[in-house]
C-alpha atoms as an extended CHARMM CRD file, in Angstrom:
* protein
*
        52  EXT
         1         1  UNK       CA             31.5980000000      101.8830000000       48.5330000000  PROA      1               0.0000000000
         2         2  UNK       CA             29.4040000000       99.6300000000       46.6090000000  PROA      2               0.0000000000
         3         3  UNK       CA             32.2010000000       98.8250000000       44.0910000000  PROA      3               0.0000000000
         4         4  UNK       CA             34.1250000000       97.2550000000       47.1350000000  PROA      4               0.0000000000
         5         5  UNK       CA             31.0840000000       95.4210000000       48.1700000000  PROA      5               0.0000000000
         6         6  UNK       CA             30.5370000000       94.0570000000       44.5570000000  PROA      6               0.0000000000
         7         7  UNK       CA             34.1380000000       93.0370000000       44.3980000000  PROA      7               0.0000000000
         8         8  UNK       CA             33.9310000000       91.1950000000       47.7190000000  PROA      8               0.0000000000
         9         9  UNK       CA             30.6400000000       89.7270000000       46.4950000000  PROA      9               0.0000000000
        10        10  UNK       CA             32.3560000000       88.0680000000       43.5670000000  PROA      10              0.0000000000
        11        11  UNK       CA             35.1500000000       86.7080000000       45.7630000000  PROA      11              0.0000000000
        12        12  UNK       CA             33.0780000000       85.7340000000       49.0570000000  PROA      12              0.0000000000
        13        13  UNK       CA             29.2030000000       86.1070000000       48.2530000000  PROA      13              0.0000000000
        14        14  UNK       CA             28.1470000000       85.6350000000       51.8280000000  PROA      14              0.0000000000
        15        15  UNK       CA             30.4890000000       88.2240000000       52.9790000000  PROA      15              0.0000000000
        16        16  UNK       CA             29.2660000000       90.7890000000       50.4540000000  PROA      16              0.0000000000
        17        17  UNK       CA             25.6000000000       90.2600000000       51.5400000000  PROA      17              0.0000000000
        18        18  UNK       CA             26.6490000000       90.4340000000       55.3290000000  PROA      18              0.0000000000
        19        19  UNK       CA             28.0820000000       93.8390000000       54.7110000000  PROA      19              0.0000000000
        20        20  UNK       CA             25.2930000000       95.0520000000       53.1610000000  PROA      20              0.0000000000
        21        21  UNK       CA             22.2840000000       93.6490000000       55.4180000000  PROA      21              0.0000000000
        22        22  UNK       CA             23.9670000000       91.9820000000       58.2450000000  PROA      22              0.0000000000
        23        23  UNK       CA             22.6350000000       88.6240000000       59.7680000000  PROA      23              0.0000000000
        24        24  UNK       CA             19.2880000000       88.5880000000       58.0710000000  PROA      24              0.0000000000
        25        25  UNK       CA             17.2400000000       86.2430000000       55.8850000000  PROA      25              0.0000000000
        26        26  UNK       CA             18.9820000000       87.4620000000       52.7860000000  PROA      26              0.0000000000
        27        27  UNK       CA             22.3320000000       86.3940000000       54.3170000000  PROA      27              0.0000000000
        28        28  UNK       CA             20.9380000000       82.8790000000       55.1310000000  PROA      28              0.0000000000
        29        29  UNK       CA             19.6280000000       82.5180000000       51.6250000000  PROA      29              0.0000000000
        30        30  UNK       CA             22.7390000000       83.6040000000       50.1710000000  PROA      30              0.0000000000
        31        31  UNK       CA             24.8000000000       80.9270000000       52.1390000000  PROA      31              0.0000000000
        32        32  UNK       CA             22.2770000000       78.1600000000       50.8870000000  PROA      32              0.0000000000
        33        33  UNK       CA             22.8500000000       79.4410000000       47.3150000000  PROA      33              0.0000000000
        34        34  UNK       CA             26.5420000000       79.6070000000       47.5920000000  PROA      34              0.0000000000
        35        35  UNK       CA             26.5550000000       76.1120000000       49.0710000000  PROA      35              0.0000000000
        36        36  UNK       CA             24.2510000000       74.9320000000       45.9910000000  PROA      36              0.0000000000
        37        37  UNK       CA             26.5140000000       76.6350000000       43.4670000000  PROA      37              0.0000000000
        38        38  UNK       CA             28.9530000000       79.4940000000       43.3770000000  PROA      38              0.0000000000
        39        39  UNK       CA             27.4950000000       81.5550000000       40.5080000000  PROA      39              0.0000000000
        40        40  UNK       CA             23.8100000000       81.5940000000       42.1030000000  PROA      40              0.0000000000
        41        41  UNK       CA             25.5240000000       82.9560000000       45.2330000000  PROA      41              0.0000000000
        42        42  UNK       CA             27.3850000000       85.5450000000       43.4400000000  PROA      42              0.0000000000
        43        43  UNK       CA             24.2270000000       86.7270000000       41.3390000000  PROA      43              0.0000000000
        44        44  UNK       CA             22.1360000000       87.0410000000       44.4420000000  PROA      44              0.0000000000
        45        45  UNK       CA             24.9510000000       88.8430000000       46.4420000000  PROA      45              0.0000000000
        46        46  UNK       CA             25.1710000000       91.4030000000       43.5960000000  PROA      46              0.0000000000
        47        47  UNK       CA             21.5200000000       91.6330000000       43.3180000000  PROA      47              0.0000000000
        48        48  UNK       CA             21.1690000000       92.3800000000       47.0060000000  PROA      48              0.0000000000
        49        49  UNK       CA             24.0020000000       95.0970000000       47.0070000000  PROA      49              0.0000000000
        50        50  UNK       CA             22.6080000000       96.6370000000       43.6300000000  PROA      50              0.0000000000
        51        51  UNK       CA             19.1090000000       96.9480000000       45.0600000000  PROA      51              0.0000000000
        52        52  UNK       CA             19.8260000000       98.6370000000       48.1690000000  PROA      52              0.0000000000
């Protein structure tokens, strides 16, 4: 299941984080990072998925 979340995180980082933690602080941080730059959003999403 984590592999699917990582693939989703590469395509749509906020969706990958949402599937992992729901509407929490990490989700909103990821939206901000994705808006500031796509790559930071991906890195943060993969980090969140791999950490849990």
